[in-house]
C-alpha positions in Angstrom: 7.4 -39.3 10.1 4.3 -40.5 11.8 1.8 -40.8 9.0 -1.7 -42.2 9.1 -2.3 -44.1 5.9 -5.8 -45.0 4.8 -7.3 -46.0 1.5 -10.0 -43.4 0.9 -10.7 -40.6 -1.5 -10.5 -38.3 1.5 -7.1 -39.5 2.7 -5.4 -37.5 5.4 -2.3 -37.5 3.2 -2.0 -34.4 1.0 -2.6 -36.5 -2.2 -4.5 -33.8 -4.0 -1.4 -31.9 -4.7 0.2 -34.7 -6.7 0.1 -34.6 -10.5 2.0 -37.9 -10.6 2.6 -40.9 -8.4 4.0 -40.7 -4.9 5.3 -44.1 -4.0 6.5 -44.7 -0.4 7.3 -47.2 2.2 5.4 -47.1 5.5 5.5 -49.5 8.4 7.0 -52.3 6.3 4.5 -51.9 3.4 4.7 -50.4 -0.1 2.1 -47.7 -0.7 1.2 -45.4 -3.6 -0.8 -42.2 -4.0 -2.2 -41.6 -7.4 -5.1 -39.5 -8.6 -5.9 -38.4 -5.0 -6.3 -42.0 -3.7 -3.9 -43.9 -1.4 -3.4 -47.6 -2.1 -1.3 -50.4 -0.8 1.0 -51.1 -3.8 -0.4 -54.6 -4.4 -4.0 -53.2 -4.3 -3.3 -50.3 -6.7 -4.7 -50.5 -10.2 -2.4 -52.4 -12.6 -1.7 -49.2 -14.6 -0.2 -47.6 -11.5 1.8 -50.7 -10.6 3.1 -50.9 -14.1 4.4 -47.3 -14.0 6.3 -48.0 -10.8 7.7 -51.3 -12.2 8.7 -49.4 -15.4 10.6 -46.8 -13.3 12.3 -49.6 -11.3 13.4 -51.3 -14.5 14.7 -48.1 -16.0 16.7 -47.1 -12.9 20.0 -48.6 -14.1 22.2 -46.8 -11.6 20.3 -48.1 -8.6 19.9 -51.6 -10.1 23.7 -51.8 -10.7 24.3 -50.8 -7.1 21.8 -53.3 -5.8 23.6 -56.0 -7.7 26.9 -54.9 -6.1 25.2 -55.4 -2.7 24.7 -59.0 -3.7 20.9 -58.9 -4.2 19.9 -61.0 -7.1 16.3 -62.2 -6.4 14.0 -59.9 -8.4 11.5 -59.5 -5.5 14.3 -58.6 -3.0 15.8 -56.1 -5.4 12.4 -54.5 -5.9 11.7 -54.4 -2.2 15.1 -52.7 -1.4 14.7 -50.3 -4.3 11.2 -49.3 -3.1 12.4 -48.8 0.4 15.7 -47.1 -0.3 15.2 -45.2 -3.5 11.5 -44.3 -3.5 11.7 -43.9 0.3 9.3 -42.0 2.5 6.2 -39.9 2.0 6.9 -36.4 1.0 5.2 -33.6 -1.0 7.0 -34.2 -4.3 5.8 -37.1 -6.4 8.3 -39.8 -7.3 6.9 -40.4 -10.8 5.7 -37.6 -13.1 5.1 -38.4 -16.8 6.9 -41.7 -16.3 10.0 -40.0 -15.1 11.5 -41.0 -11.8 12.4 -38.2 -9.4 13.7 -39.9 -6.2 13.3 -38.1 -2.9 15.9 -35.6 -1.9 16.1 -37.1 1.5 14.7 -40.5 2.5 12.8 -39.5 5.6 11.7 -43.0 6.4 15.2 -44.3 6.8 16.5 -44.1 10.3 19.6 -46.2 9.9 22.3 -43.6 10.0 24.9 -46.3 10.0 23.8 -48.0 6.8 26.9 -48.5 4.7 24.8 -47.7 1.6 23.4 -44.4 2.8 23.9 -41.6 0.3 24.8 -44.2 -2.4 21.4 -45.7 -2.9 18.8 -43.9 -0.8 17.6 -40.6 -2.1 19.7 -40.7 -5.3 18.9 -37.0 -5.9 21.0 -35.5 -3.1 22.1 -38.5 -1.0 22.8 -36.9 2.4 25.6 -38.6 4.2 25.5 -39.7 7.9 27.7 -36.8 9.1 25.6 -34.3 7.1 22.4 -35.5 8.8 24.1 -35.5 12.2 25.2 -31.9 11.5 21.7 -30.7 10.5 20.1 -32.5 13.4 22.6 -30.8 15.8 22.0 -27.4 14.3 18.2 -27.9 14.6 18.6 -27.9 18.4 19.1 -24.1 18.1 22.6 -24.0 19.6 25.4 -21.7 18.2 27.8 -23.0 15.6 30.5 -23.2 18.3 28.3 -25.3 20.7 27.1 -27.5 17.8 30.7 -28.1 16.7 31.6 -29.1 20.2 28.6 -31.4 20.5 29.6 -33.4 17.4 33.4 -33.1 18.0 34.3 -30.9 15.0 36.4 -27.8 15.0 34.7 -24.5 14.4 36.3 -24.0 11.0 35.4 -27.6 10.1 31.8 -26.9 11.2 31.5 -23.7 9.1 32.9 -25.5 6.1 30.6 -28.5 6.6 27.5 -26.3 6.9 28.5 -24.3 3.8 28.9 -27.5 1.8 25.6 -28.8 2.9 23.9 -25.5 2.0 25.5 -25.7 -1.5 24.5 -29.4 -1.9 20.9 -28.6 -1.0 20.9 -25.3 -2.9 19.8 -23.1 0.1 21.1 -19.6 0.7 21.4 -19.6 4.5 21.1 -21.7 7.6 17.5 -20.6 8.2 16.5 -22.0 4.8 18.5 -25.1 5.6 16.6 -25.7 8.8 13.3 -25.1 7.0 14.3 -27.7 4.3 15.4 -30.1 7.0 12.0 -29.8 8.7 10.3 -30.5 5.4 12.5 -33.6 4.8 11.7 -34.9 8.3 15.3 -34.6 9.7 
């Protein structure tokens, strides 16, 4: 997602719709949107930073997984958590009333071969590599048969895969899946 990030009350980012805090990683930096203002994380008011740190400390599932990855230095763990769990900028705040709601899809992660994809990033839904590949192929507008051929899957396998993705994302049909994929930045 190509996002222009500025620190102004009239930010080009749709911050006005947030009732909580949207934390995101952009071009190697941590950012937050709170109360209609965009800040670099380290420049945000301490109350906002504390809310993010509190959510980080309370996310036991992600912290346990990060420990399994071999990360032990607190700053490295926080950096990875911010990048992989908080993820990219989207229209749903990550923190509302001190409750963490990770992104459904981490649109800033382009590493489809990351061995941790779907385990750490986007803890909500956790799309796997093959699911992203399938959605991206379908977005090209080809038929199911052609899409199955493009990604080397049988037609019954493709139909099954698409149905499972729709169930996972709670969408009723392929058109809704494509709309959701566009919203996620896939």
